[in-house]
C-alpha positions as CSV (number, residue, x, y, z in Angstrom):
1,M,20.7,10.0,22.4
2,R,24.5,10.5,22.1
3,L,26.0,10.4,18.6
4,E,28.2,7.5,19.8
5,Q,25.0,5.4,20.3
6,L,23.9,5.8,16.7
7,G,25.7,2.8,15.3
8,A,23.9,0.4,17.5
9,E,20.5,2.1,16.9
10,L,20.8,2.0,13.1
11,H,20.1,-1.8,12.9
12,K,16.5,-1.0,13.9
13,H,16.0,1.2,10.9
14,I,18.4,0.1,8.1
15,K,18.1,-3.5,6.7
16,G,21.2,-3.2,4.5
17,D,24.9,-2.8,5.3
18,T,25.9,0.5,3.7
19,L,25.4,4.1,4.6
20,M,26.3,7.4,3.0
21,I,26.9,10.3,5.4
22,V,26.0,13.7,3.9
23,T,27.5,16.7,5.6
24,D,29.2,20.0,5.0
25,E,32.8,21.1,5.4
26,T,32.2,22.9,8.7
27,V,30.4,20.0,10.3
28,A,32.8,17.5,8.8
29,D,35.7,19.1,10.7
30,L,33.8,18.8,14.0
31,Y,31.8,15.6,13.9
32,L,32.4,13.5,10.7
33,D,35.1,11.3,12.2
34,R,32.9,10.6,15.3
35,C,29.9,9.7,13.0
36,I,32.0,7.4,10.8
37,S,33.4,5.7,13.9
38,T,30.0,4.9,15.5
39,V,28.5,3.8,12.1
40,S,31.5,1.6,11.4
41,D,31.3,0.1,14.9
42,G,27.7,-0.8,14.2
43,G,29.0,-3.0,11.4
44,F,28.1,-0.8,8.4
45,E,30.2,0.2,5.4
46,V,30.5,3.9,5.5
47,H,30.9,6.6,2.7
48,A,30.8,10.4,3.0
49,F,29.7,13.1,0.7
50,V,30.8,16.6,1.8
51,I,29.4,19.8,0.4
52,E,30.3,23.5,0.9
53,P,28.4,25.1,3.7
54,G,25.6,27.5,2.9
55,E,22.2,27.7,1.2
56,H,23.9,28.0,-2.2
57,S,24.8,24.3,-2.0
58,K,21.2,23.3,-1.9
59,N,20.9,23.3,-5.7
60,G,20.3,20.9,-8.6
61,D,24.0,20.4,-9.4
62,T,24.8,19.3,-5.9
63,Y,21.7,17.1,-5.8
64,L,22.6,15.3,-9.0
65,A,26.2,14.9,-7.9
66,L,24.9,13.3,-4.7
67,L,22.7,10.9,-6.6
68,G,25.6,10.0,-8.8
69,A,27.7,9.2,-5.7
70,L,25.0,7.0,-4.3
71,A,24.7,5.1,-7.6
72,E,28.4,4.7,-7.9
73,I,28.7,2.8,-4.5
74,P,26.0,1.5,-5.3
75,L,23.5,2.0,-2.5
76,T,20.5,-0.3,-2.6
77,R,16.9,0.2,-1.3
78,A,17.9,-1.6,1.9
79,D,20.7,0.9,2.6
80,G,20.4,4.5,3.7
81,I,21.6,8.1,4.1
82,I,22.7,9.9,7.2
83,A,22.1,13.7,7.1
84,L,24.8,15.1,9.5
85,G,24.3,18.8,9.7
86,G,21.9,21.7,9.6
87,G,18.9,22.5,7.5
88,V,20.7,22.7,4.1
89,V,22.3,19.2,4.6
90,G,19.0,17.8,5.9
91,D,17.0,19.1,3.0
92,L,19.4,18.0,0.4
93,A,20.1,14.5,1.9
94,G,16.4,14.0,2.5
95,F,15.5,14.9,-1.1
96,A,18.1,12.6,-2.4
97,A,16.8,9.8,-0.1
98,A,13.3,10.5,-1.3
99,T,14.1,10.2,-4.9
100,Y,17.1,7.7,-5.2
101,L,15.7,4.3,-6.3
102,R,12.2,5.9,-5.6
103,G,13.0,6.2,-1.9
104,I,15.6,4.9,0.6
105,P,15.7,5.6,4.4
106,V,17.2,8.8,5.8
107,I,18.5,9.3,9.3
108,Q,18.6,12.9,10.5
109,V,21.4,14.0,12.9
110,P,20.8,17.7,13.4
111,T,23.9,19.8,14.4
112,T,22.1,23.2,14.6
113,L,19.2,24.4,16.7
114,L,17.3,25.3,13.5
115,A,17.6,21.7,12.2
116,A,16.8,20.2,15.7
117,V,13.5,22.0,16.0
118,D,12.5,22.3,12.4
119,S,14.0,20.8,9.3
120,S,14.9,17.4,10.8
121,V,11.3,16.9,11.9
122,G,8.3,16.5,9.6
123,G,9.6,15.0,6.4
124,K,9.9,18.1,4.2
125,T,12.8,17.8,1.8
126,A,13.8,20.1,-1.0
127,I,16.4,21.9,-3.1
128,N,16.3,25.4,-4.4
129,L,15.8,26.4,-8.1
130,P,17.1,29.7,-9.6
131,E,13.4,30.8,-9.6
132,G,12.9,30.3,-5.8
133,K,13.5,28.5,-2.6
134,N,12.5,24.9,-2.0
135,L,10.7,24.6,-5.4
136,A,11.8,21.0,-6.0
137,G,11.1,18.7,-3.1
138,A,9.2,15.7,-1.6
139,F,7.7,14.6,1.6
140,H,10.0,11.9,3.0
141,Q,9.8,11.1,6.7
142,P,13.1,10.3,8.4
143,A,13.5,6.7,9.6
144,F,15.1,8.1,12.8
145,V,16.2,11.4,14.3
146,C,19.4,11.3,16.5
147,Q,18.9,14.3,18.8
148,D,22.2,14.9,20.6
149,T,22.1,18.3,22.1
150,S,25.9,18.2,22.8
151,L,26.4,18.6,19.1
152,L,25.0,22.2,19.4
153,A,27.7,23.2,21.9
154,T,30.0,24.4,19.2
155,L,27.4,26.7,17.5
156,P,28.5,30.3,17.0
157,E,26.0,32.8,18.4
158,E,24.8,33.7,14.9
159,I,23.9,30.1,14.1
160,Y,22.2,29.7,17.5
161,L,20.0,32.7,16.9
162,D,19.3,31.4,13.4
163,G,17.4,28.5,15.2
164,M,16.0,30.6,18.0
165,A,13.7,32.4,15.5
166,E,12.0,29.1,14.8
167,V,11.7,28.4,18.6
168,I,10.1,31.8,19.0
169,K,7.7,31.0,16.2
170,Y,6.4,27.9,18.0
171,G,5.6,30.0,21.0
172,I,3.8,32.6,19.0
173,I,1.6,30.2,17.0
174,A,0.9,27.5,19.6
175,D,2.3,27.8,23.1
176,A,2.0,31.1,25.1
177,D,3.7,29.4,28.1
178,L,6.7,28.6,26.0
179,L,7.0,32.2,24.8
180,T,7.0,33.3,28.5
181,Q,9.9,31.0,29.1
182,L,11.7,32.4,26.1
183,Q,11.7,35.9,27.7
184,D,14.8,34.7,29.6
185,P,17.6,33.8,27.1
186,D,19.8,32.4,29.9
187,Y,17.0,30.0,31.0
188,V,16.7,28.8,27.4
189,K,20.4,27.9,27.1
190,A,20.3,26.2,30.4
191,N,17.3,24.1,29.5
192,L,17.8,23.5,25.8
193,D,16.9,19.8,25.8
194,D,13.5,20.7,27.3
195,I,12.9,23.6,24.9
196,I,13.8,21.5,21.9
197,S,11.5,18.7,23.0
198,R,8.7,21.1,23.5
199,C,9.1,22.5,20.0
200,V,9.4,19.1,18.4
201,A,6.2,18.0,20.2
202,I,4.4,21.1,18.7
203,K,5.6,20.3,15.2
204,K,4.8,16.6,15.6
205,R,1.2,17.5,16.5
206,F,0.8,19.6,13.4
207,V,2.5,17.1,11.1
208,E,0.4,14.1,12.4
209,E,-2.8,16.0,11.7
210,D,-1.7,17.3,8.2
211,E,1.4,15.5,6.9
212,H,1.3,16.9,3.4
213,D,0.9,20.6,4.4
214,T,-2.6,21.2,3.0
215,G,-4.3,22.4,6.2
216,V,-3.3,23.1,9.8
217,R,0.4,22.3,9.1
218,Q,0.6,25.6,7.2
219,M,0.5,27.4,10.6
220,L,4.2,26.4,10.9
221,N,4.9,28.9,8.0
222,F,4.3,31.9,10.2
223,G,6.8,34.6,9.1
224,H,8.1,32.3,6.3
225,T,6.4,33.6,3.2
226,I,7.8,37.1,3.8
227,G,10.9,35.6,5.3
228,H,11.7,33.5,2.2
229,A,11.2,36.5,0.0
230,I,13.7,38.4,2.1
231,E,16.2,35.5,1.9
232,I,15.9,35.5,-1.9
233,A,16.1,39.2,-2.2
234,S,19.3,39.2,-0.2
235,D,20.7,36.4,-2.4
236,F,20.7,34.4,0.8
237,D,23.1,36.8,2.6
238,I,20.5,37.0,5.3
239,R,20.3,33.6,7.1
240,H,16.9,31.7,7.2
241,G,16.2,32.4,10.9
242,F,17.0,36.1,10.7
243,A,14.8,36.4,7.6
244,V,12.0,34.6,9.4
245,A,12.4,37.0,12.4
246,K,12.0,39.9,10.0
247,G,9.0,38.1,8.4
248,M,7.3,37.5,11.7
249,A,7.7,41.2,12.8
250,Y,6.5,42.4,9.4
251,M,3.5,40.0,9.5
252,A,2.6,41.2,13.0
253,E,2.6,44.8,11.8
254,I,0.4,43.9,8.9
255,A,-2.0,41.9,11.1
256,A,-2.4,44.8,13.6
257,R,-2.9,47.3,10.8
258,E,-5.5,45.1,9.1
259,N,-7.3,44.4,12.5
260,W,-6.4,40.7,12.2
261,C,-4.8,40.9,15.7
262,D,-4.7,43.5,18.4
263,V,-1.8,45.9,19.1
264,A,-0.9,44.0,22.3
265,T,-0.2,40.8,20.3
266,R,1.8,42.8,17.8
267,D,3.8,44.4,20.5
268,A,4.5,41.1,22.3
269,I,5.8,39.6,19.0
270,I,8.1,42.6,18.4
271,H,9.3,42.5,22.1
272,I,10.4,38.9,22.1
273,L,12.2,39.3,18.8
274,E,14.0,42.4,20.1
275,T,14.9,40.5,23.3
276,Y,17.2,38.3,21.1
277,H,18.4,41.5,19.3
278,Y,17.2,40.6,15.8
279,D,17.4,43.3,13.2
280,L,13.8,43.7,12.2
281,S,14.3,46.2,9.5
282,V,13.3,45.3,5.9
283,D,15.2,47.4,3.4
284,F,14.1,45.7,0.2
285,D,11.9,47.1,-2.5
286,K,8.3,46.1,-1.7
287,E,7.5,45.5,-5.4
288,A,10.4,43.0,-5.6
289,L,9.3,41.3,-2.4
290,A,5.7,41.0,-3.7
291,D,6.9,39.5,-6.9
292,I,8.9,36.9,-5.1
293,M,6.0,36.1,-2.8
294,G,3.8,35.7,-5.8
295,K,6.0,32.8,-6.9
296,D,6.0,31.1,-3.5
297,K,5.5,27.4,-3.6
298,K,2.5,27.7,-1.2
299,R,0.6,29.9,-3.7
300,K,-2.7,28.3,-4.7
301,G,-3.7,29.5,-8.1
302,A,-4.4,33.2,-7.8
303,F,-4.3,33.1,-4.0
304,L,-1.8,32.9,-1.2
305,D,-2.5,31.9,2.4
306,L,-0.7,34.0,5.0
307,V,-0.4,32.8,8.6
308,V,-1.8,35.5,10.8
309,P,-1.3,35.7,14.6
310,T,-4.6,36.2,16.4
311,A,-3.2,36.1,19.9
312,I,0.0,34.8,21.5
313,G,-0.3,31.0,21.2
314,S,-2.8,31.0,18.3
315,C,-3.0,31.9,14.7
316,R,-5.1,31.4,11.5
317,L,-4.8,31.5,7.8
318,Q,-5.7,34.6,5.9
319,R,-6.3,34.1,2.1
320,I,-5.2,37.0,-0.1
321,S,-5.1,37.5,-3.8
322,A,-1.8,37.9,-5.6
323,E,-2.9,41.5,-6.4
324,E,-3.2,42.3,-2.7
325,I,0.4,41.3,-1.7
326,E,2.0,44.6,-2.6
327,R,-0.7,46.6,-0.9
328,L,-0.2,44.7,2.4
329,L,3.6,45.2,2.2
């Protein structure tokens, strides 16, 4: 669907007449006017809340400011929020929608590859706390996702690669044929619609089986437990996808060392990541990373479930104790 068709589509999902568009300054310069135009043409009153770009904006202060802006309008339960942007905007807007008036609709309009294949799908919303990433959140499924691949045309290469790490993840955990296609970066760019649809279908399958992330949906976290620790250790100077790429490579090395997968699987994971020129080095203190991982939101009491690749296209959960984390690293 093109962004210009969104205004007409909204009446199927929003019963009220007012919408708040949440976006960041970078996306606002590119697409906010177009989004306002299509929503206005659909007969809605439109407001906008623009944040600074970057993970540091996904915090409690911004969240409360957004809630205040919604209340000032005021939005009602029949109205809704449009998340126009990448993962930070989608997480923040989604969490506000989940909690304002105990829940109002959110429409996701992803403008990055990462958001298109990951954060706009599945209903996970969150903000960061000083103690860790995504520690305050809620499950809140979007009423609709407007997937317009043309919005990705302006992505800088770094932001594109930020999302490609998640695309690669899908191939590793669930689709060996997809990973084969990803061996050719030019093919991927020429067939981005199909690649995104394939990734979304994989995530949809996991989410439908386990919406609240207590079982099989955890497989989508491959590379993320270590990756999130790397993000936090870098004070978010390392972008999410690049941190996840490091996390996937690190986890593949651990899995091969612990005989959880064979060397060929490890080498295939490293190879595909190197094909996209990710820096796979991890230069942070292992004790510091272990401490951050021990505070991960996915920890269950004294244990943490790591996603382990068993072969290309399949994975499983490996439960470890908090005391084992530093040894594995």
